NUVOZA-624911 format. One record per residue: x, y, z of N, C-alpha, C, CB in turn; residue in three letters; residue number from 1. Coordinates in steps of 0.001 Angstrom, whole numbers, padded with zeros to 6 digits. Glycine has a CB too. Example, Ala and Ser with C-alpha at 12.3 -4.5 7.8 and 13.67 -1.06 7.14 Angstrom:
REM residues 2
<site><n_X>013190</n_X><n_Y>-005690</n_Y><n_Z>007800</n_Z><ca_X>012300</ca_X><ca_Y>-004500</ca_Y><ca_Z>007800</ca_Z><c_X>013200</c_X><c_Y>-003300</c_Y><c_Z>007800</c_Z><cb_X>011308</cb_X><cb_Y>-004473</cb_Y><cb_Z>009046</cb_Z><code>ALA</code><pos>1</pos></site>
<site><n_X>012850</n_X><n_Y>-002250</n_Y><n_Z>007080</n_Z><ca_X>013670</ca_X><ca_Y>-001060</ca_Y><ca_Z>007140</ca_Z><c_X>012900</c_X><c_Y>000030</c_Y><c_Z>007870</c_Z><cb_X>014084</cb_X><cb_Y>-000598</cb_Y><cb_Z>005725</cb_Z><code>SER</code><pos>2</pos></site>
***
This chain:
REM residues 57
<site><n_X>-001984</n_X><n_Y>002356</n_Y><n_Z>-013415</n_Z><ca_X>-002717</ca_X><ca_Y>001406</ca_Y><ca_Z>-012601</ca_Z><c_X>-003580</c_X><c_Y>002201</c_Y><c_Z>-011619</c_Z><cb_X>-001747</cb_X><cb_Y>000428</cb_Y><cb_Z>-011851</cb_Z><code>MET</code><pos>1</pos></site>
<site><n_X>-004826</n_X><n_Y>001821</n_Y><n_Z>-011512</n_Z><ca_X>-005717</ca_X><ca_Y>002488</ca_Y><ca_Z>-010568</ca_Z><c_X>-005414</c_X><c_Y>001996</c_Y><c_Z>-009146</c_Z><cb_X>-007210</cb_X><cb_Y>002228</cb_Y><cb_Z>-010938</cb_Z><code>SER</code><pos>2</pos></site>
<site><n_X>-005930</n_X><n_Y>002692</n_Y><n_Z>-008163</n_Z><ca_X>-005723</ca_X><ca_Y>002278</ca_Y><ca_Z>-006777</ca_Z><c_X>-006331</c_X><c_Y>000902</c_Y><c_Z>-006519</c_Z><cb_X>-006325</cb_X><cb_Y>003308</cb_Y><cb_Z>-005817</cb_Z><code>GLU</code><pos>3</pos></site>
<site><n_X>-007506</n_X><n_Y>000646</n_Y><n_Z>-007058</n_Z><ca_X>-008155</ca_X><ca_Y>-000649</ca_Y><ca_Z>-006860</ca_Z><c_X>-007335</c_X><c_Y>-001780</c_Y><c_Z>-007482</c_Z><cb_X>-009567</cb_X><cb_Y>-000633</cb_Y><cb_Z>-007458</cb_Z><code>ASP</code><pos>4</pos></site>
<site><n_X>-006803</n_X><n_Y>-001537</n_Y><n_Z>-008670</n_Z><ca_X>-005944</ca_X><ca_Y>-002540</ca_Y><ca_Z>-009316</ca_Z><c_X>-004667</c_X><c_Y>-002763</c_Y><c_Z>-008522</c_Z><cb_X>-005598</cb_X><cb_Y>-002112</cb_Y><cb_Z>-010748</cb_Z><code>GLU</code><pos>5</pos></site>
<site><n_X>-004107</n_X><n_Y>-001687</n_Y><n_Z>-007975</n_Z><ca_X>-002891</ca_X><ca_Y>-001795</ca_Y><ca_Z>-007172</ca_Z><c_X>-003147</c_X><c_Y>-002596</c_Y><c_Z>-005901</c_Z><cb_X>-002355</cb_X><cb_Y>-000403</cb_Y><cb_Z>-006819</cb_Z><code>ALA</code><pos>6</pos></site>
<site><n_X>-004271</n_X><n_Y>-002346</n_Y><n_Z>-005267</n_Z><ca_X>-004619</ca_X><ca_Y>-003083</ca_Y><ca_Z>-004048</ca_Z><c_X>-004798</c_X><c_Y>-004564</c_Y><c_Z>-004371</c_Z><cb_X>-005910</cb_X><cb_Y>-002507</cb_Y><cb_Z>-003405</cb_Z><code>ILE</code><pos>7</pos></site>
<site><n_X>-005494</n_X><n_Y>-004852</n_Y><n_Z>-005459</n_Z><ca_X>-005683</ca_X><ca_Y>-006244</ca_Y><ca_Z>-005876</ca_Z><c_X>-004347</c_X><c_Y>-006933</c_Y><c_Z>-006137</c_Z><cb_X>-006557</cb_X><cb_Y>-006309</cb_Y><cb_Z>-007132</cb_Z><code>ASP</code><pos>8</pos></site>
<site><n_X>-003426</n_X><n_Y>-006230</n_Y><n_Z>-006808</n_Z><ca_X>-002108</ca_X><ca_Y>-006790</ca_Y><ca_Z>-007098</ca_Z><c_X>-001320</c_X><c_Y>-007017</c_Y><c_Z>-005805</c_Z><cb_X>-001326</cb_X><cb_Y>-005859</cb_Y><cb_Z>-008043</cb_Z><code>ALA</code><pos>9</pos></site>
<site><n_X>-001404</n_X><n_Y>-006084</n_Y><n_Z>-004872</n_Z><ca_X>-000689</ca_X><ca_Y>-006216</ca_Y><ca_Z>-003598</ca_Z><c_X>-001224</c_X><c_Y>-007391</c_Y><c_Z>-002791</c_Z><cb_X>-000804</cb_X><cb_Y>-004923</cb_Y><cb_Z>-002780</cb_Z><code>ALA</code><pos>10</pos></site>
<site><n_X>-002541</n_X><n_Y>-007521</n_Y><n_Z>-002725</n_Z><ca_X>-003165</ca_X><ca_Y>-008624</ca_Y><ca_Z>-001993</ca_Z><c_X>-002806</c_X><c_Y>-009960</c_Y><c_Z>-002640</c_Z><cb_X>-004698</cb_X><cb_Y>-008445</cb_Y><cb_Z>-001943</cb_Z><code>VAL</code><pos>11</pos></site>
<site><n_X>-002781</n_X><n_Y>-009975</n_Y><n_Z>-003945</n_Z><ca_X>-002421</ca_X><ca_Y>-011187</ca_Y><ca_Z>-004667</ca_Z><c_X>-000981</c_X><c_Y>-011622</c_Y><c_Z>-004355</c_Z><cb_X>-002591</cb_X><cb_Y>-010970</cb_Y><cb_Z>-006171</cb_Z><code>SER</code><pos>12</pos></site>
<site><n_X>-000113</n_X><n_Y>-010644</n_Y><n_Z>-004154</n_Z><ca_X>001301</ca_X><ca_Y>-010927</ca_Y><ca_Z>-003906</ca_Z><c_X>001612</c_X><c_Y>-011205</c_Y><c_Z>-002434</c_Z><cb_X>002137</cb_X><cb_Y>-009770</cb_Y><cb_Z>-004382</cb_Z><code>GLU</code><pos>13</pos></site>
<site><n_X>000990</n_X><n_Y>-010451</n_Y><n_Z>-001507</n_Z><ca_X>001405</ca_X><ca_Y>-010491</ca_Y><ca_Z>-000100</ca_Z><c_X>000350</c_X><c_Y>-010971</c_Y><c_Z>000888</c_Z><cb_X>001843</cb_X><cb_Y>-009150</cb_Y><cb_Z>000306</cb_Z><code>TYR</code><pos>14</pos></site>
<site><n_X>-000846</n_X><n_Y>-011242</n_Y><n_Z>000460</n_Z><ca_X>-001845</ca_X><ca_Y>-011753</ca_Y><ca_Z>001395</ca_Z><c_X>-003096</c_X><c_Y>-010905</c_Y><c_Z>001428</c_Z><cb_X>-001265</cb_X><cb_Y>-011840</cb_Y><cb_Z>002774</cb_Z><code>GLY</code><pos>15</pos></site>
<site><n_X>-004081</n_X><n_Y>-011353</n_Y><n_Z>002191</n_Z><ca_X>-005415</ca_X><ca_Y>-010768</ca_Y><ca_Z>002108</ca_Z><c_X>-005593</c_X><c_Y>-009434</c_Y><c_Z>002835</c_Z><cb_X>-006390</cb_X><cb_Y>-011731</cb_Y><cb_Z>002645</cb_Z><code>LYS</code><pos>16</pos></site>
<site><n_X>-004706</n_X><n_Y>-009073</n_Y><n_Z>003753</n_Z><ca_X>-004850</ca_X><ca_Y>-007786</ca_Y><ca_Z>004438</ca_Z><c_X>-004367</c_X><c_Y>-006662</c_Y><c_Z>003520</c_Z><cb_X>-004054</cb_X><cb_Y>-007778</cb_Y><cb_Z>005780</cb_Z><code>ASP</code><pos>17</pos></site>
<site><n_X>-005281</n_X><n_Y>-005808</n_Y><n_Z>003104</n_Z><ca_X>-004960</ca_X><ca_Y>-004774</ca_Y><ca_Z>002125</ca_Z><c_X>-003882</c_X><c_Y>-003804</c_Y><c_Z>002619</c_Z><cb_X>-006212</cb_X><cb_Y>-004004</cb_Y><cb_Z>001769</cb_Z><code>GLN</code><pos>18</pos></site>
<site><n_X>-004031</n_X><n_Y>-003306</n_Y><n_Z>003825</n_Z><ca_X>-003099</ca_X><ca_Y>-002306</ca_Y><ca_Z>004343</ca_Z><c_X>-001692</c_X><c_Y>-002881</c_Y><c_Z>004466</c_Z><cb_X>-003576</cb_X><cb_Y>-001786</cb_Y><cb_Z>005703</cb_Z><code>THR</code><pos>19</pos></site>
<site><n_X>-001572</n_X><n_Y>-004069</n_Y><n_Z>005006</n_Z><ca_X>-000263</ca_X><ca_Y>-004698</ca_Y><ca_Z>005155</ca_Z><c_X>000349</c_X><c_Y>-005018</c_Y><c_Z>003800</c_Z><cb_X>-000375</cb_X><cb_Y>-005970</cb_Y><cb_Z>005993</cb_Z><code>THR</code><pos>20</pos></site>
<site><n_X>-000449</n_X><n_Y>-005481</n_Y><n_Z>002883</n_Z><ca_X>000050</ca_X><ca_Y>-005825</ca_Y><ca_Z>001549</ca_Z><c_X>000564</c_X><c_Y>-004588</c_Y><c_Z>000817</c_Z><cb_X>-001054</cb_X><cb_Y>-006502</cb_Y><cb_Z>000725</cb_Z><code>SER</code><pos>21</pos></site>
<site><n_X>-000172</n_X><n_Y>-003496</n_Y><n_Z>000910</n_Z><ca_X>000260</ca_X><ca_Y>-002254</ca_Y><ca_Z>000272</ca_Z><c_X>001521</c_X><c_Y>-001719</c_Y><c_Z>000956</c_Z><cb_X>-000870</cb_X><cb_Y>-001197</cb_Y><cb_Z>000317</cb_Z><code>VAL</code><pos>22</pos></site>
<site><n_X>001611</n_X><n_Y>-001865</n_Y><n_Z>002283</n_Z><ca_X>002820</ca_X><ca_Y>-001449</ca_Y><ca_Z>003000</ca_Z><c_X>004029</c_X><c_Y>-002247</c_Y><c_Z>002509</c_Z><cb_X>002638</cb_X><cb_Y>-001633</cb_Y><cb_Z>004529</cb_Z><code>ALA</code><pos>23</pos></site>
<site><n_X>003858</n_X><n_Y>-003517</n_Y><n_Z>002267</n_Z><ca_X>004942</ca_X><ca_Y>-004349</ca_Y><ca_Z>001730</ca_Z><c_X>005387</c_X><c_Y>-003839</c_Y><c_Z>000364</c_Z><cb_X>004495</cb_X><cb_Y>-005820</cb_Y><cb_Z>001627</cb_Z><code>CYS</code><pos>24</pos></site>
<site><n_X>004450</n_X><n_Y>-003466</n_Y><n_Z>-000465</n_Z><ca_X>004789</ca_X><ca_Y>-002927</ca_Y><ca_Z>-001783</ca_Z><c_X>005557</c_X><c_Y>-001616</c_Y><c_Z>-001644</c_Z><cb_X>003515</cb_X><cb_Y>-002713</cb_Y><cb_Z>-002625</cb_Z><code>CYS</code><pos>25</pos></site>
<site><n_X>005157</n_X><n_Y>-000771</n_Y><n_Z>-000711</n_Z><ca_X>005875</ca_X><ca_Y>000484</ca_Y><ca_Z>-000480</ca_Z><c_X>007293</c_X><c_Y>000208</c_Y><c_Z>000008</c_Z><cb_X>005123</cb_X><cb_Y>001361</cb_Y><cb_Z>000539</cb_Z><code>ALA</code><pos>26</pos></site>
<site><n_X>007427</n_X><n_Y>-000756</n_Y><n_Z>000893</n_Z><ca_X>008747</ca_X><ca_Y>-001118</ca_Y><ca_Z>001424</ca_Z><c_X>009660</c_X><c_Y>-001618</c_Y><c_Z>000304</c_Z><cb_X>008612</cb_X><cb_Y>-002197</cb_Y><cb_Z>002523</cb_Z><code>PHE</code><pos>27</pos></site>
<site><n_X>009136</n_X><n_Y>-002460</n_Y><n_Z>-000559</n_Z><ca_X>009918</ca_X><ca_Y>-002981</ca_Y><ca_Z>-001685</ca_Z><c_X>010282</c_X><c_Y>-001853</c_Y><c_Z>-002645</c_Z><cb_X>009133</cb_X><cb_Y>-004087</cb_Y><cb_Z>-002430</cb_Z><code>VAL</code><pos>28</pos></site>
<site><n_X>009332</n_X><n_Y>-000975</n_Y><n_Z>-002929</n_Z><ca_X>009565</ca_X><ca_Y>000128</ca_Y><ca_Z>-003869</ca_Z><c_X>010538</c_X><c_Y>001160</c_Y><c_Z>-003317</c_Z><cb_X>008252</cb_X><cb_Y>000804</cb_Y><cb_Z>-004215</cb_Z><code>ALA</code><pos>29</pos></site>
<site><n_X>010709</n_X><n_Y>001188</n_Y><n_Z>-002011</n_Z><ca_X>011614</ca_X><ca_Y>002160</ca_Y><ca_Z>-001390</ca_Z><c_X>013042</c_X><c_Y>001989</c_Y><c_Z>-001898</c_Z><cb_X>011581</cb_X><cb_Y>002020</cb_Y><cb_Z>000135</cb_Z><code>GLN</code><pos>30</pos></site>
<site><n_X>013447</n_X><n_Y>000780</n_Y><n_Z>-002193</n_Z><ca_X>014793</ca_X><ca_Y>000510</ca_Y><ca_Z>-002666</ca_Z><c_X>014990</c_X><c_Y>000769</c_Y><c_Z>-004152</c_Z><cb_X>015145</cb_X><cb_Y>-000894</cb_Y><cb_Z>-002366</cb_Z><code>GLY</code><pos>31</pos></site>
<site><n_X>013904</n_X><n_Y>000987</n_Y><n_Z>-004880</n_Z><ca_X>013990</ca_X><ca_Y>001244</ca_Y><ca_Z>-006323</ca_Z><c_X>014432</c_X><c_Y>002681</c_Y><c_Z>-006594</c_Z><cb_X>012631</cb_X><cb_Y>000971</cb_Y><cb_Z>-007000</cb_Z><code>ASP</code><pos>32</pos></site>
<site><n_X>014991</n_X><n_Y>002898</n_Y><n_Z>-007750</n_Z><ca_X>015384</ca_X><ca_Y>004254</ca_Y><ca_Z>-008134</ca_Z><c_X>014173</c_X><c_Y>005089</c_Y><c_Z>-008548</c_Z><cb_X>016402</cb_X><cb_Y>004208</cb_Y><cb_Z>-009275</cb_Z><code>SER</code><pos>33</pos></site>
<site><n_X>013040</n_X><n_Y>004440</n_Y><n_Z>-008770</n_Z><ca_X>011812</ca_X><ca_Y>005122</ca_Y><ca_Z>-009170</ca_Z><c_X>011082</c_X><c_Y>005648</c_Y><c_Z>-007933</c_Z><cb_X>010895</cb_X><cb_Y>004171</cb_Y><cb_Z>-009980</cb_Z><code>ASP</code><pos>34</pos></site>
<site><n_X>011328</n_X><n_Y>006883</n_Y><n_Z>-007577</n_Z><ca_X>010709</ca_X><ca_Y>007462</ca_Y><ca_Z>-006384</ca_Z><c_X>009194</c_X><c_Y>007627</c_Y><c_Z>-006550</c_Z><cb_X>011348</cb_X><cb_Y>008815</cb_Y><cb_Z>-006068</cb_Z><code>ARG</code><pos>35</pos></site>
<site><n_X>008738</n_X><n_Y>007784</n_Y><n_Z>-007785</n_Z><ca_X>007298</ca_X><ca_Y>007940</ca_Y><ca_Z>-008019</ca_Z><c_X>006556</c_X><c_Y>006666</c_Y><c_Z>-007632</c_Z><cb_X>007020</cb_X><cb_Y>008292</cb_Y><cb_Z>-009498</cb_Z><code>ALA</code><pos>36</pos></site>
<site><n_X>007149</n_X><n_Y>005510</n_Y><n_Z>-007892</n_Z><ca_X>006537</ca_X><ca_Y>004242</ca_Y><ca_Z>-007506</ca_Z><c_X>006406</c_X><c_Y>004118</c_Y><c_Z>-006003</c_Z><cb_X>007342</cb_X><cb_Y>003081</cb_Y><cb_Z>-008046</cb_Z><code>GLY</code><pos>37</pos></site>
<site><n_X>007480</n_X><n_Y>004484</n_Y><n_Z>-005297</n_Z><ca_X>007443</ca_X><ca_Y>004449</ca_Y><ca_Z>-003828</ca_Z><c_X>006373</c_X><c_Y>005406</c_Y><c_Z>-003312</c_Z><cb_X>008829</cb_X><cb_Y>004817</cb_Y><cb_Z>-003231</cb_Z><code>TYR</code><pos>38</pos></site>
<site><n_X>006328</n_X><n_Y>006609</n_Y><n_Z>-003847</n_Z><ca_X>005373</ca_X><ca_Y>007614</ca_Y><ca_Z>-003400</ca_Z><c_X>003934</c_X><c_Y>007122</c_Y><c_Z>-003612</c_Z><cb_X>005604</cb_X><cb_Y>008943</cb_Y><cb_Z>-004149</cb_Z><code>ARG</code><pos>39</pos></site>
<site><n_X>003680</n_X><n_Y>006477</n_Y><n_Z>-004769</n_Z><ca_X>002354</ca_X><ca_Y>005932</ca_Y><ca_Z>-005057</ca_Z><c_X>001947</c_X><c_Y>004925</c_Y><c_Z>-003988</c_Z><cb_X>002329</cb_X><cb_Y>005273</cb_Y><cb_Z>-006449</cb_Z><code>PHE</code><pos>40</pos></site>
<site><n_X>002811</n_X><n_Y>003945</n_Y><n_Z>-003707</n_Z><ca_X>002490</ca_X><ca_Y>002897</ca_Y><ca_Z>-002736</ca_Z><c_X>002369</c_X><c_Y>003458</c_Y><c_Z>-001328</c_Z><cb_X>003552</cb_X><cb_Y>001804</cb_Y><cb_Z>-002766</cb_Z><code>TRP</code><pos>41</pos></site>
<site><n_X>003253</n_X><n_Y>004391</n_Y><n_Z>-000963</n_Z><ca_X>003210</ca_X><ca_Y>004962</ca_Y><ca_Z>000377</ca_Z><c_X>001938</c_X><c_Y>005785</c_Y><c_Z>000581</c_Z><cb_X>004448</cb_X><cb_Y>005829</cb_Y><cb_Z>000626</cb_Z><code>PHE</code><pos>42</pos></site>
<site><n_X>001571</n_X><n_Y>006600</n_Y><n_Z>-000404</n_Z><ca_X>000334</ca_X><ca_Y>007381</ca_Y><ca_Z>-000303</ca_Z><c_X>-000895</c_X><c_Y>006478</c_Y><c_Z>-000215</c_Z><cb_X>000204</cb_X><cb_Y>008322</cb_Y><cb_Z>-001503</cb_Z><code>ASP</code><pos>43</pos></site>
<site><n_X>-000882</n_X><n_Y>005395</n_Y><n_Z>-000982</n_Z><ca_X>-001991</ca_X><ca_Y>004440</ca_Y><ca_Z>-000922</ca_Z><c_X>-002047</c_X><c_Y>003765</c_Y><c_Z>000446</c_Z><cb_X>-001852</cb_X><cb_Y>003381</cb_Y><cb_Z>-002033</cb_Z><code>LEU</code><pos>44</pos></site>
<site><n_X>-000891</n_X><n_Y>003432</n_Y><n_Z>001001</n_Z><ca_X>-000839</ca_X><ca_Y>002863</ca_Y><ca_Z>002355</ca_Z><c_X>-001440</c_X><c_Y>003832</c_Y><c_Z>003365</c_Z><cb_X>000615</cb_X><cb_Y>002521</cb_Y><cb_Z>002747</cb_Z><code>PHE</code><pos>45</pos></site>
<site><n_X>-001046</n_X><n_Y>005109</n_Y><n_Z>003302</n_Z><ca_X>-001587</ca_X><ca_Y>006092</ca_Y><ca_Z>004240</ca_Z><c_X>-003104</c_X><c_Y>006213</c_Y><c_Z>004106</c_Z><cb_X>-000931</cb_X><cb_Y>007456</cb_Y><cb_Z>004015</cb_Z><code>LEU</code><pos>46</pos></site>
<site><n_X>-003599</n_X><n_Y>006199</n_Y><n_Z>002890</n_Z><ca_X>-005040</ca_X><ca_Y>006277</ca_Y><ca_Z>002656</ca_Z><c_X>-005762</c_X><c_Y>005093</c_Y><c_Z>003300</c_Z><cb_X>-005335</cb_X><cb_Y>006322</cb_Y><cb_Z>001148</cb_Z><code>LYS</code><pos>47</pos></site>
<site><n_X>-005229</n_X><n_Y>003901</n_Y><n_Z>003114</n_Z><ca_X>-005846</ca_X><ca_Y>002707</ca_Y><ca_Z>003704</ca_Z><c_X>-005735</c_X><c_Y>002713</c_Y><c_Z>005226</c_Z><cb_X>-005195</cb_X><cb_Y>001440</cb_Y><cb_Z>003141</cb_Z><code>LEU</code><pos>48</pos></site>
<site><n_X>-004581</n_X><n_Y>003122</n_Y><n_Z>005734</n_Z><ca_X>-004371</ca_X><ca_Y>003148</ca_Y><ca_Z>007184</ca_Z><c_X>-005336</c_X><c_Y>004122</c_Y><c_Z>007857</c_Z><cb_X>-002917</cb_X><cb_Y>003535</cb_Y><cb_Z>007510</cb_Z><code>ALA</code><pos>49</pos></site>
<site><n_X>-005560</n_X><n_Y>005257</n_Y><n_Z>007237</n_Z><ca_X>-006492</ca_X><ca_Y>006241</ca_Y><ca_Z>007794</ca_Z><c_X>-007927</c_X><c_Y>005725</c_Y><c_Z>007762</c_Z><cb_X>-006394</cb_X><cb_Y>007562</cb_Y><cb_Z>007025</cb_Z><code>LYS</code><pos>50</pos></site>
<site><n_X>-008282</n_X><n_Y>005002</n_Y><n_Z>006720</n_Z><ca_X>-009646</ca_X><ca_Y>004491</ca_Y><ca_Z>006613</ca_Z><c_X>-009901</c_X><c_Y>003363</c_Y><c_Z>007603</c_Z><cb_X>-009917</cb_X><cb_Y>004008</cb_Y><cb_Z>005196</cb_Z><code>SER</code><pos>51</pos></site>
<site><n_X>-008838</n_X><n_Y>002655</n_Y><n_Z>008023</n_Z><ca_X>-008975</ca_X><ca_Y>001557</ca_Y><ca_Z>008985</ca_Z><c_X>-008962</c_X><c_Y>002047</c_Y><c_Z>010427</c_Z><cb_X>-007862</cb_X><cb_Y>000545</cb_Y><cb_Z>008783</cb_Z><code>ASP</code><pos>52</pos></site>
<site><n_X>-008564</n_X><n_Y>003276</n_Y><n_Z>010654</n_Z><ca_X>-008421</ca_X><ca_Y>003781</ca_Y><ca_Z>012017</ca_Z><c_X>-009788</c_X><c_Y>003934</c_Y><c_Z>012680</c_Z><cb_X>-007675</cb_X><cb_Y>005125</cb_Y><cb_Z>012017</cb_Z><code>HIS</code><pos>53</pos></site>
<site><n_X>-009917</n_X><n_Y>003321</n_Y><n_Z>013847</n_Z><ca_X>-011200</ca_X><ca_Y>003352</ca_Y><ca_Z>014532</ca_Z><c_X>-011158</c_X><c_Y>004132</c_Y><c_Z>015842</c_Z><cb_X>-011664</cb_X><cb_Y>001951</cb_Y><cb_Z>014798</cb_Z><code>ALA</code><pos>54</pos></site>
<site><n_X>-010076</n_X><n_Y>004833</n_Y><n_Z>016099</n_Z><ca_X>-009966</ca_X><ca_Y>005609</ca_Y><ca_Z>017341</ca_Z><c_X>-009008</c_X><c_Y>004944</c_Y><c_Z>018318</c_Z><cb_X>-011345</cb_X><cb_Y>005779</cb_Y><cb_Z>017993</cb_Z><code>GLY</code><pos>55</pos></site>
<site><n_X>-008913</n_X><n_Y>005513</n_Y><n_Z>019474</n_Z><ca_X>-007936</ca_X><ca_Y>005051</ca_Y><ca_Z>020462</ca_Z><c_X>-008524</c_X><c_Y>004089</c_Y><c_Z>021479</c_Z><cb_X>-007345</cb_X><cb_Y>006226</cb_Y><cb_Z>021179</cb_Z><code>TRP</code><pos>56</pos></site>
<site><n_X>-009806</n_X><n_Y>003845</n_Y><n_Z>021435</n_Z><ca_X>-010439</ca_X><ca_Y>002973</ca_Y><ca_Z>022434</ca_Z><c_X>-010169</c_X><c_Y>001529</c_Y><c_Z>022211</c_Z><cb_X>-011898</cb_X><cb_Y>003184</cb_Y><cb_Z>022453</cb_Z><code>ALA</code><pos>57</pos></site>
***
């Protein structure tokens, strides 16, 4: 699954905010035995969170 497809799937499942939706997917995947799935969602969350950061002001 590409990152864009993953984001679309997360938004479809958890709501329109991409970063929050991907964070929810990472949280759910954390309990799975598949660590690669968790790592994928967590890395995607970090990428989105960094792109949304507008500074401290």
